[in-house]
C-alpha positions as CSV (number, residue, x, y, z in Angstrom):
1,M,52.7,16.0,-15.1
2,Q,53.5,20.0,-14.0
3,V,50.5,21.6,-12.4
4,I,50.5,25.2,-11.2
5,I,47.8,26.4,-8.7
6,K,46.4,29.1,-9.4
7,R,43.3,30.6,-6.9
8,N,41.9,27.3,-7.2
9,F,41.9,26.9,-11.5
10,I,44.7,24.2,-12.2
11,T,47.1,25.3,-15.5
12,M,47.4,22.5,-17.6
13,R,48.6,21.8,-20.5
14,I,46.0,20.4,-23.9
15,K,47.7,17.5,-23.9
16,E,47.1,16.8,-20.0
17,L,43.6,18.3,-20.8
18,L,42.5,16.0,-23.6
19,A,43.6,12.6,-21.4
20,S,41.4,13.9,-18.4
21,R,38.0,12.6,-17.2
22,D,38.1,14.6,-14.3
23,F,34.6,16.6,-15.3
24,N,33.3,19.9,-13.4
25,S,37.0,20.5,-12.8
26,E,38.0,24.3,-12.9
27,V,40.6,24.5,-15.1
28,E,42.8,27.2,-16.4
29,V,44.4,26.7,-20.6
30,K,46.3,28.5,-22.5
31,G,47.2,28.8,-26.3
32,W,46.8,30.1,-29.4
33,I,43.6,30.4,-31.3
34,R,43.8,28.0,-34.5
35,T,39.9,28.6,-35.4
36,K,36.9,31.0,-34.1
37,R,33.5,29.7,-35.5
38,G,29.4,30.3,-33.9
39,N,26.7,32.2,-34.2
40,K,25.6,35.2,-32.3
41,N,25.2,33.2,-29.0
42,I,27.6,31.3,-28.7
43,A,31.4,30.6,-30.0
44,F,33.6,27.3,-30.3
45,V,37.4,28.5,-30.2
46,A,40.0,25.7,-31.4
47,L,42.7,26.3,-28.7
48,N,46.2,24.6,-29.4
49,D,49.4,25.0,-27.2
50,G,51.8,23.2,-29.2
51,S,51.8,20.4,-26.5
52,I,49.4,17.5,-28.9
53,I,48.9,17.6,-32.7
54,H,44.8,18.2,-31.6
55,N,43.3,21.2,-30.4
56,I,41.0,21.6,-27.3
57,Q,37.3,23.4,-27.9
58,V,36.5,26.4,-25.9
59,V,32.8,27.2,-25.4
60,I,31.9,30.7,-25.5
61,D,28.9,32.4,-24.2
62,M,28.7,35.4,-26.2
63,S,26.0,37.1,-23.6
64,R,28.5,36.5,-20.8
65,F,31.1,38.4,-23.3
66,D,32.3,41.7,-24.5
67,E,31.8,42.0,-27.6
68,E,34.8,43.8,-28.0
69,L,36.7,41.7,-26.7
70,I,35.1,38.6,-28.9
71,R,35.8,40.3,-32.2
72,K,39.4,40.1,-31.3
73,L,39.8,36.8,-30.8
74,T,41.1,35.6,-34.4
75,T,43.7,33.0,-35.7
76,G,46.9,33.1,-34.4
77,S,45.3,35.7,-31.2
78,C,46.4,34.5,-28.0
79,I,44.8,33.8,-24.9
80,A,44.2,32.4,-21.4
81,V,41.0,30.3,-20.6
82,R,39.6,30.0,-17.1
83,G,36.4,27.8,-17.1
84,K,34.9,24.2,-16.3
85,L,36.4,21.1,-18.0
86,V,33.0,19.0,-18.7
87,E,32.4,16.2,-21.5
88,S,31.9,17.0,-24.7
89,P,29.2,16.3,-26.8
90,G,30.8,16.4,-30.3
91,K,31.9,13.1,-32.0
92,E,35.5,15.1,-32.4
93,Q,36.5,15.5,-28.5
94,Q,35.8,14.0,-25.7
95,V,36.2,16.8,-23.7
96,E,35.9,20.7,-23.8
97,V,36.3,23.9,-21.9
98,H,33.4,26.0,-20.9
99,A,34.5,29.4,-20.2
100,D,34.0,31.3,-17.2
101,S,36.4,34.2,-18.1
102,V,39.2,35.0,-21.1
103,L,41.9,36.6,-21.1
104,L,43.6,38.2,-24.5
105,Y,47.5,38.4,-24.3
106,G,48.4,39.2,-27.4
107,T,45.9,40.1,-31.0
108,A,46.9,38.5,-34.6
109,D,45.9,40.9,-37.5
110,P,43.6,38.8,-40.0
111,E,44.5,40.9,-42.5
112,S,48.6,40.8,-41.9
113,Y,49.0,37.5,-40.1
114,P,50.0,34.7,-42.5
115,L,48.3,31.7,-41.2
116,Q,45.3,33.1,-41.0
117,K,43.8,30.7,-44.5
118,K,44.7,26.9,-44.4
119,G,46.5,25.0,-47.2
120,H,49.8,26.4,-47.4
121,T,52.4,25.0,-49.0
122,L,55.8,23.9,-47.6
123,E,57.8,26.2,-49.9
124,F,56.0,29.2,-48.5
125,L,56.2,28.3,-45.1
126,R,60.4,28.3,-45.4
127,E,59.8,31.9,-46.5
128,I,58.2,32.7,-43.0
129,A,60.4,29.9,-40.9
130,H,59.8,31.7,-37.6
131,L,56.2,31.6,-37.2
132,R,56.0,27.9,-38.8
133,P,55.9,26.4,-35.7
134,R,52.1,27.0,-35.3
135,T,51.4,25.2,-38.0
136,N,49.9,21.0,-37.2
137,T,53.0,19.5,-39.9
138,F,55.8,21.4,-38.2
139,G,54.7,20.8,-35.0
140,A,54.6,17.7,-35.6
141,V,58.1,17.8,-36.5
142,L,59.3,19.5,-34.0
143,R,58.3,16.9,-31.1
144,I,59.6,14.1,-33.2
145,R,62.2,16.0,-33.8
146,H,62.5,16.2,-29.5
147,A,61.6,12.9,-29.1
148,M,64.8,11.5,-31.3
149,A,66.8,13.6,-29.5
150,F,66.0,12.4,-26.0
151,A,66.0,8.9,-27.5
152,I,69.3,9.4,-28.9
153,H,71.1,10.6,-25.3
154,E,68.8,8.1,-23.3
155,Y,70.6,5.0,-25.9
156,F,73.9,6.2,-24.9
157,N,73.5,6.4,-21.6
158,D,71.9,3.1,-21.4
159,H,74.7,2.2,-22.9
160,G,77.5,2.8,-21.3
161,F,78.9,5.9,-23.2
162,Y,79.9,9.2,-22.5
163,Y,78.8,12.2,-24.1
164,L,81.2,14.4,-25.1
165,H,81.6,18.1,-26.7
166,T,84.0,18.3,-29.2
167,P,84.8,21.6,-30.4
168,I,82.6,23.9,-33.1
169,I,85.6,25.9,-34.1
170,T,88.6,23.7,-35.7
171,G,91.9,23.9,-37.5
172,S,90.9,20.6,-39.0
173,D,89.0,19.2,-41.9
174,A,88.2,15.8,-40.5
175,E,86.4,14.9,-44.3
176,G,89.0,16.3,-45.8
177,A,86.3,18.0,-48.3
178,G,87.4,21.8,-47.8
179,E,84.1,23.4,-48.1
180,M,84.1,24.7,-44.5
181,F,83.5,28.2,-43.5
182,R,85.9,30.0,-41.7
183,V,86.2,31.9,-38.3
184,T,88.4,35.0,-38.5
185,V,88.7,38.5,-36.7
186,L,90.7,40.2,-39.6
187,D,89.9,43.3,-41.2
188,A,87.6,41.9,-44.6
189,K,88.7,44.9,-46.2
190,N,92.6,45.2,-45.3
191,P,93.6,41.5,-43.9
192,P,97.4,41.1,-43.0
193,L,99.0,39.9,-45.7
194,K,102.4,38.4,-46.1
195,E,105.4,38.8,-48.4
196,D,103.8,36.5,-50.9
197,G,100.5,38.0,-51.0
198,H,98.5,35.2,-48.6
199,V,96.4,36.2,-45.6
200,D,99.3,35.8,-42.5
201,F,96.6,34.2,-40.5
202,S,99.1,35.0,-37.8
203,E,97.6,37.4,-36.6
204,D,94.5,36.2,-36.4
205,F,92.6,35.3,-33.1
206,F,93.8,31.6,-33.0
207,G,96.8,32.0,-34.2
208,R,96.0,29.9,-37.5
209,E,93.4,29.6,-40.0
210,T,90.0,28.0,-38.5
211,N,87.1,26.8,-39.5
212,L,83.2,25.9,-38.3
213,T,84.1,21.9,-37.7
214,V,82.1,19.6,-40.3
215,S,82.7,16.5,-38.3
216,G,83.9,16.2,-34.2
217,Q,84.6,12.3,-35.4
218,L,88.5,13.2,-35.1
219,E,88.4,14.7,-31.7
220,G,85.8,11.6,-30.9
221,E,88.4,9.2,-31.5
222,L,90.7,11.0,-28.5
223,G,87.6,10.8,-26.2
224,A,87.5,7.5,-27.1
225,L,90.8,5.9,-26.5
226,A,90.6,7.5,-22.7
227,L,86.8,6.4,-22.2
228,S,86.2,3.4,-24.2
229,C,82.9,4.2,-25.8
230,I,81.6,8.3,-26.2
231,Y,79.1,10.2,-28.9
232,T,78.7,13.2,-29.8
233,F,75.6,14.8,-30.6
234,G,76.2,19.1,-32.3
235,P,75.9,21.1,-34.7
236,T,78.5,20.9,-37.7
237,F,78.5,22.7,-41.1
238,R,79.7,22.6,-44.5
239,A,79.8,25.5,-47.1
240,E,78.6,23.2,-50.2
241,N,76.8,25.5,-52.3
242,S,74.0,23.4,-53.1
243,N,70.0,23.8,-53.2
244,T,69.0,20.3,-53.3
245,P,66.5,18.3,-50.9
246,R,69.0,16.5,-49.0
247,H,71.7,19.7,-48.4
248,L,72.1,21.9,-45.5
249,A,74.6,24.5,-44.3
250,E,74.1,24.0,-40.7
251,F,72.9,20.5,-39.5
252,W,73.7,18.1,-36.2
253,M,75.4,14.6,-36.5
254,I,75.6,12.0,-33.8
255,E,78.6,10.3,-34.0
256,P,79.6,7.9,-31.5
257,E,83.7,6.3,-30.9
258,M,84.2,3.1,-29.6
259,A,87.6,1.3,-28.4
260,F,87.9,-2.2,-29.4
261,Y,85.4,-2.4,-31.8
262,E,85.9,-3.9,-34.9
263,I,83.8,-3.5,-38.2
264,E,81.5,-6.4,-36.7
265,D,80.9,-4.7,-33.8
266,N,80.4,-1.1,-35.5
267,M,77.8,-2.7,-37.4
268,N,76.0,-4.1,-34.7
269,L,76.0,-1.0,-32.7
270,A,74.7,1.2,-35.7
271,E,71.6,-1.5,-36.6
272,D,70.2,-1.9,-33.1
273,F,70.9,2.1,-32.7
274,L,69.0,2.5,-35.1
275,K,65.8,0.0,-34.7
276,Y,65.7,1.7,-31.1
277,L,65.7,5.4,-32.7
278,I,63.1,4.2,-34.7
279,R,60.7,1.9,-32.1
280,Y,60.4,5.2,-29.9
281,A,58.9,7.1,-32.3
282,L,56.5,4.5,-32.8
283,D,55.8,3.8,-29.2
284,N,56.1,7.7,-28.9
285,C,54.6,9.4,-31.1
286,K,52.2,8.1,-32.7
287,E,49.7,10.9,-33.1
288,D,52.5,12.8,-35.2
289,L,53.3,10.1,-37.2
290,E,49.4,9.4,-37.9
291,F,48.8,13.1,-39.0
292,L,51.8,13.0,-40.9
293,M,51.2,9.8,-42.8
294,N,47.7,10.9,-43.7
295,M,49.0,14.2,-44.9
296,Y,52.3,13.3,-46.9
297,D,53.2,9.6,-46.9
298,K,50.9,7.2,-47.0
299,E,53.3,4.3,-46.2
300,L,55.2,5.9,-43.6
301,V,54.5,4.0,-40.6
302,S,54.7,0.7,-42.7
303,R,58.0,1.6,-44.0
304,L,59.7,2.3,-40.3
305,N,57.9,-1.1,-39.1
306,F,59.3,-2.6,-42.2
307,V,63.1,-1.4,-41.1
308,V,62.0,-2.7,-37.6
309,S,61.0,-6.0,-38.2
310,N,64.0,-7.2,-40.6
311,N,67.2,-8.0,-39.5
312,F,70.1,-5.8,-42.2
313,E,71.5,-7.7,-44.9
314,R,75.4,-7.2,-44.9
315,I,77.5,-7.3,-48.4
316,T,80.8,-6.2,-49.3
317,Y,81.1,-3.2,-51.9
318,T,82.3,-5.5,-54.3
319,R,79.6,-8.3,-54.0
320,A,77.3,-4.8,-54.6
321,I,78.6,-3.5,-57.5
322,E,78.4,-6.9,-59.1
323,I,74.3,-7.1,-58.1
324,L,74.2,-3.2,-59.8
325,E,76.3,-4.8,-63.2
326,Q,73.8,-7.9,-63.8
327,S,70.4,-6.0,-63.0
328,D,68.3,-4.7,-65.5
329,A,67.6,-1.9,-63.8
330,T,68.5,1.3,-65.8
331,F,70.7,3.9,-64.3
332,E,71.7,7.6,-64.4
333,F,75.3,6.8,-63.1
334,P,77.0,4.1,-65.0
335,V,78.1,1.1,-62.4
336,S,81.7,-0.4,-62.3
337,W,84.2,-1.2,-59.6
338,G,85.6,1.9,-58.0
339,I,82.1,4.5,-57.9
340,D,80.9,6.3,-55.5
341,I,77.7,4.4,-55.1
342,Q,74.9,7.3,-55.9
343,T,71.7,6.8,-53.9
344,E,70.0,5.5,-56.6
345,H,72.4,2.5,-56.4
346,E,71.4,2.4,-52.7
347,R,67.6,2.4,-53.3
348,Y,68.0,-0.4,-55.7
349,L,70.1,-2.6,-52.8
350,V,67.7,-1.8,-50.5
351,E,63.7,-1.5,-51.8
352,K,64.5,-3.9,-55.6
353,H,66.6,-6.6,-54.7
354,F,67.1,-7.2,-50.5
355,K,63.9,-5.8,-50.0
356,K,65.4,-4.5,-46.3
357,P,67.8,-2.0,-45.3
358,V,71.9,-3.1,-46.4
359,I,74.7,-2.5,-44.6
360,V,77.5,-2.2,-47.6
361,T,81.2,-2.9,-46.1
362,D,84.8,-2.9,-47.7
363,Y,84.8,0.2,-50.5
364,P,87.4,0.9,-52.5
365,M,90.4,2.6,-50.5
366,A,90.8,6.0,-53.1
367,I,87.1,7.2,-52.7
368,K,87.1,6.8,-48.6
369,A,88.1,9.0,-46.1
370,F,92.6,8.5,-45.0
371,Y,91.4,7.8,-41.5
372,M,89.7,4.1,-42.8
373,K,91.6,1.2,-41.3
374,Q,93.2,-0.9,-44.6
375,N,92.4,-4.2,-45.6
376,D,95.2,-6.3,-46.4
377,D,94.5,-6.3,-50.3
378,G,95.8,-3.0,-50.2
379,K,92.4,-1.8,-52.5
380,T,90.0,-1.8,-49.8
381,V,89.4,0.1,-46.7
382,R,87.1,-1.3,-43.5
383,G,84.4,1.7,-44.1
384,M,80.4,0.9,-44.2
385,D,77.5,2.5,-45.0
386,V,74.0,1.8,-43.6
387,L,71.6,1.7,-46.7
388,F,67.5,2.8,-45.7
389,P,64.2,2.7,-48.2
390,K,63.5,6.1,-49.6
391,I,66.3,8.0,-48.5
392,G,69.8,5.7,-49.5
393,E,72.5,5.9,-47.4
394,I,71.8,7.0,-43.4
395,I,74.9,6.3,-41.8
396,G,78.5,5.6,-43.1
397,G,81.2,4.6,-40.5
398,S,84.1,2.5,-40.2
399,Q,87.0,0.5,-38.1
400,R,89.7,3.5,-37.9
401,E,93.5,3.0,-38.9
402,E,95.1,2.5,-35.7
403,D,98.3,1.7,-37.1
404,L,100.5,4.9,-37.3
405,E,102.8,4.0,-40.1
406,K,99.7,2.9,-42.0
407,L,97.8,6.3,-41.3
408,S,101.1,8.4,-41.9
409,R,101.2,6.7,-45.4
410,R,98.3,7.6,-46.4
411,M,98.2,11.0,-45.1
412,K,101.0,11.8,-47.6
413,E,99.8,10.2,-50.5
414,L,96.6,12.3,-50.0
415,K,99.3,15.6,-49.3
416,I,97.1,16.0,-45.8
417,P,99.9,17.8,-43.7
418,E,101.0,15.8,-40.7
419,K,101.3,19.0,-38.7
420,D,98.5,19.8,-38.6
421,L,97.6,16.4,-37.0
422,W,100.3,15.9,-35.1
423,W,97.8,15.7,-31.8
424,Y,95.6,12.6,-33.8
425,L,98.7,10.4,-35.1
426,D,100.2,11.0,-31.4
427,T,97.0,9.1,-30.2
428,R,98.7,6.0,-32.8
429,K,102.4,6.4,-30.7
430,F,100.6,5.8,-27.0
431,G,98.7,3.2,-26.7
432,S,97.1,2.7,-30.2
433,A,94.0,0.5,-30.3
434,P,91.4,-0.9,-32.7
435,H,88.4,1.6,-32.7
436,S,85.1,2.3,-34.5
437,G,82.8,4.6,-35.5
438,F,80.0,6.3,-37.3
439,G,78.3,9.4,-37.8
440,L,74.6,9.9,-38.3
441,G,73.0,13.0,-39.6
442,F,70.0,14.1,-37.9
443,E,68.2,15.7,-39.5
444,R,68.7,12.4,-42.5
445,L,66.8,10.4,-39.6
446,L,64.0,12.9,-39.2
447,L,63.8,12.8,-43.1
448,F,63.0,9.2,-42.8
449,I,61.0,9.1,-39.5
450,T,58.3,11.8,-40.1
451,G,58.3,11.5,-44.2
452,M,59.2,14.9,-45.2
453,S,60.5,14.9,-48.6
454,N,62.8,18.4,-48.3
455,I,65.6,18.5,-45.0
456,R,65.2,22.3,-44.5
457,D,61.3,20.6,-43.1
458,V,63.0,18.5,-40.3
459,I,65.4,21.6,-38.6
460,P,63.6,24.9,-37.2
461,F,65.9,27.3,-38.9
462,P,67.0,26.2,-42.2
463,R,70.5,27.8,-43.3
464,F,71.6,27.0,-47.1
465,P,72.8,29.2,-49.7
466,K,71.7,32.6,-49.4
467,N,69.4,32.1,-46.5
468,A,70.7,33.2,-42.7
469,D,67.0,34.6,-42.0
470,F,65.4,34.1,-38.5
C-alpha cells in the first residue's frame, strides 16, 4: 500500500479505505463523484477513484460548508476530501468518511456531462471512449485487463521465458494475408515512380516497402533459436475491412516460441498457460467478475471454472470433421474435409459434443501457413487450435517446420519470395532445431474472461474501420 503523509492526513486509495477498520483516523481521499443525494442538512456523496468497483460514501454536514461549493459537487466532478474514517450505520458499506474539508479540483456541467445519467448502452459508450473508463463496466474491464497483462508476464517469467521485443514496423507478412497497414514517408500525392508506373519504394525511409506487423512470430522464432524460450507481448495490426464484434484493426498478441518443443509440448504449454490466467482472474478479480456476471453474463464465473476444472480434449482435424459430419446439428457452413473450421463448428465440438475445451491438431496443409511442420502423409501439418466455449478458437499455433528443404519448397508453392525472408531461412541453415509456438489474442482472451460480447469493449481505445478517434 502506498501511503503519503500530508499534514497528519493519510491519503489512501478507496480500495484501501474500504478495507480499513482504523476508525476515527484522519484520512484524505480523492476521486470523482458518482452520485450526490441528501437534504438541506446533510449530503451523501458516492466517490470513486478507479481502484475498486465500489464507491466510498462521503458524509457532508451542510452547515459546515459554503452552499456554492456544495452546489458544484455534481456527478463527474473531481474532489479531495479530508475527514474522519468512521464505521458506517448503513447496510451497503462498512465505512464512510465524515468530511471536514472539501477541495474541488474540477467541475462537470450537469447539462453537458455525458455520464450524468445511468443506463447508457455499450454502443453509446463506444462513442465517448475517452470517458467510458469512469463507468463501472469499463473500470472493471480495464482492471481485469491490467491483471491479465501482469499474470502473463508473471507466468512466463516464472517458467524461464525471456520477453522479446519484436519489431512493429516490418517488411514481412507472417500470415500471408496481405491485409497490412503500409508505413511510408513518401508524398501521397506525388510519390516517386518506376518506369513501369509502380511506386519506387527504394526512395522511401527504409529503402523498401514496409508495413505495421500482423505478428511477431517470425522474429520470435529467431529469439527462440538462441534463448530457447521467449515470448512477445505487443500490439499488432490488420487492415481487414471488417465491422464484426470479433475484429479490431489494432490488437495485442501474446506469442511464445520455444526451441526443442514438439506439438505435444506446445499443447501442454497452451493448456497450462490458459488455466493459469483464468485461475489468476478468479483469484484476483473477484469483485469485478461478480459485477460483470450480474450485469452482462450470468454464466461467466461458472464458465471460467468449467475451463480450469476440465482437461482439454485433444483430437485431430480429421476426427473433428467426422464428428461434425455425423452430428444432427444444422450448420450455416457445410462440413467436409479440407474446410477451414468455422466458429459454429468449434463451439459445437466444445459445448455440445465434448462439453470441455478442445485442442484440434493436424490440419490440412492447404489451409495453413507456410511455416507449419509438414506431416509424413504429405497432406497435413502439425498445427493446433485451442477451442473454448462461447468464442471458439482462442489460441492458434503449430510446430514450426525446421527442415530447410521442405520450408523452401512450401514457400515456392505459395509464391512467397525467399529474398524477403532470407534471414528466416538462415535459421534453418545454421543449427536448426525442432521448435514450436502459438499466438493468443489478448482481446480474445479478455472477451472470454469478462463475458463481454464485443471486442471493442475490452480495449481502451478501439481501432476499427472509419474510427481512429481518441
